[in-house]
C-alpha positions as CSV (number, residue, x, y, z in Angstrom):
1,M,0.2,-0.1,0.0
2,F,2.8,2.5,0.7
3,R,4.4,1.6,-2.5
4,L,1.1,2.5,-4.3
5,K,0.9,5.7,-2.8
6,S,4.5,6.6,-3.7
7,L,3.9,5.7,-7.1
8,V,0.6,7.7,-7.6
9,K,2.7,10.9,-6.0
10,E,5.4,10.2,-8.4
11,K,3.2,10.0,-11.3
12,F,1.2,13.1,-10.3
13,T,4.6,15.0,-9.9
14,E,6.1,13.7,-13.1
15,T,2.7,14.7,-14.9
16,H,2.5,17.9,-13.2
17,G,6.0,18.9,-14.0
18,S,5.5,18.2,-17.8
19,L,2.8,20.2,-18.1
20,S,2.2,24.2,-18.1
21,E,-0.5,25.9,-15.6
22,G,-2.8,26.2,-19.1
23,E,-2.4,22.6,-20.1
24,L,-3.1,21.3,-16.6
25,Q,-6.2,23.3,-16.4
26,N,-7.0,22.3,-19.8
27,H,-6.4,18.7,-19.4
28,V,-9.2,16.5,-20.8
29,K,-9.4,14.4,-17.2
30,L,-9.5,17.7,-15.3
31,V,-12.0,19.3,-17.3
32,S,-14.0,16.3,-17.5
33,F,-13.7,16.0,-13.8
34,K,-14.9,19.5,-13.0
35,E,-17.7,19.0,-15.4
36,N,-19.0,16.1,-13.6
37,V,-18.4,17.8,-10.2
38,R,-20.6,20.8,-11.5
39,N,-23.3,18.6,-13.0
40,A,-23.7,16.7,-9.4
41,L,-23.6,20.0,-7.5
42,K,-26.5,21.6,-9.9
43,T,-28.6,18.5,-9.1
44,V,-28.1,19.2,-5.2
45,N,-27.5,22.9,-5.0
46,P,-27.6,25.3,-8.2
47,E,-25.9,28.1,-6.1
48,A,-22.7,26.2,-5.1
49,A,-22.3,25.1,-8.9
50,E,-21.6,28.4,-9.6
51,N,-18.9,29.0,-7.0
52,M,-17.2,25.5,-7.5
53,E,-15.1,26.7,-10.2
54,E,-13.1,28.9,-8.0
55,E,-12.8,26.3,-5.0
56,M,-11.8,23.7,-7.1
57,D,-8.8,25.6,-8.5
58,E,-7.8,26.5,-5.0
59,D,-8.0,22.8,-4.0
60,V,-5.7,21.9,-7.0
61,A,-3.2,24.7,-5.9
62,V,-3.0,23.5,-2.7
63,T,-2.4,19.9,-3.5
64,Q,0.2,21.1,-6.3
65,S,2.5,22.5,-3.4
66,E,2.9,19.4,-1.6
67,V,6.4,18.0,-1.0
68,N,7.0,14.4,-1.3
69,F,9.7,13.6,1.6
70,T,9.9,9.7,0.5
71,C,13.0,8.4,-1.2
72,P,12.2,7.0,-4.5
73,L,14.9,4.2,-3.8
74,T,14.2,3.2,0.0
75,Q,10.7,4.3,0.1
76,V,10.9,5.8,3.6
77,E,11.2,9.5,4.5
78,M,14.7,11.1,3.4
79,V,17.0,11.9,6.1
80,N,19.9,13.7,4.0
81,P,17.9,14.5,0.8
82,M,20.3,15.0,-2.3
83,K,18.8,17.0,-5.5
84,N,19.7,15.9,-8.6
85,K,20.7,19.0,-10.7
86,K,19.7,17.4,-14.2
87,C,16.2,16.3,-13.4
88,N,15.3,18.0,-9.8
89,H,14.5,14.7,-8.2
90,H,15.5,14.1,-4.7
91,Y,16.9,10.9,-3.0
92,D,18.6,10.1,0.2
93,R,22.3,10.6,0.2
94,D,23.1,7.1,1.5
95,A,20.8,5.2,-0.8
96,I,21.7,7.1,-4.1
97,M,25.4,7.1,-3.2
98,G,25.2,3.1,-2.7
99,M,23.5,2.8,-6.0
100,I,26.1,5.0,-7.8
101,K,29.0,2.8,-6.4
102,A,27.2,-0.5,-7.2
103,R,26.8,0.7,-11.0
104,Q,30.2,1.9,-11.3
105,N,31.5,-1.5,-10.1
106,Q,29.1,-3.1,-12.6
107,K,30.6,-0.5,-15.3
108,K,26.9,0.7,-15.9
109,K,25.0,4.0,-15.6
110,L,22.5,4.5,-13.1
111,R,18.9,5.9,-14.4
112,C,17.1,8.2,-12.0
113,P,14.8,5.7,-10.1
114,V,11.8,8.2,-10.2
115,V,9.1,6.6,-12.6
116,G,9.1,8.3,-15.9
117,C,12.3,10.3,-15.6
118,G,14.5,10.7,-18.6
119,N,17.8,10.9,-16.8
120,T,19.6,8.0,-17.9
121,D,23.0,8.6,-16.1
122,V,22.9,10.1,-12.4
123,K,26.4,10.9,-11.5
124,Q,27.8,11.8,-8.1
125,G,28.8,15.2,-9.4
126,D,25.1,16.3,-10.6
127,L,24.0,15.8,-6.8
128,I,23.6,18.5,-4.2
129,L,22.6,18.4,-0.5
130,D,19.2,19.9,-0.4
131,Q,19.4,22.2,3.0
132,I,16.0,23.6,2.5
133,M,14.3,20.3,2.3
134,K,16.6,18.7,5.0
135,R,15.2,21.6,7.2
136,Q,11.6,20.7,5.9
137,I,11.7,17.2,7.0
138,Q,13.4,18.0,10.3
139,K,10.4,20.4,11.0
140,R,7.9,17.6,10.4
């Protein structure tokens, strides 16, 4: 169940990152969802249907700002988050460094473990410690 939740969050982040705000608001599934909600509200409360659009946009904005603190390699909360400068994905330092070393020993490249990411060569030089995320994790 934890893996499924993580995969859904990763897929959402990936999809959201590849779409502009305009494309996101006009996405077929979002438009269809809003229309279904609007129709359901019209049957229950016609006045609520008129205000629904503004409220839904606020809900989407709040959801989009959610940060994922789970390492895609270990599926546990990161302790020392490293940010990949190429694809902007985060991993726990010990997990990603272990994977990089293991792949180097096999003389293979390491692909970013985030589902759908096109970064096929994660290198130690591309990783930086993300102090801001580390503080956010510590505050939680």
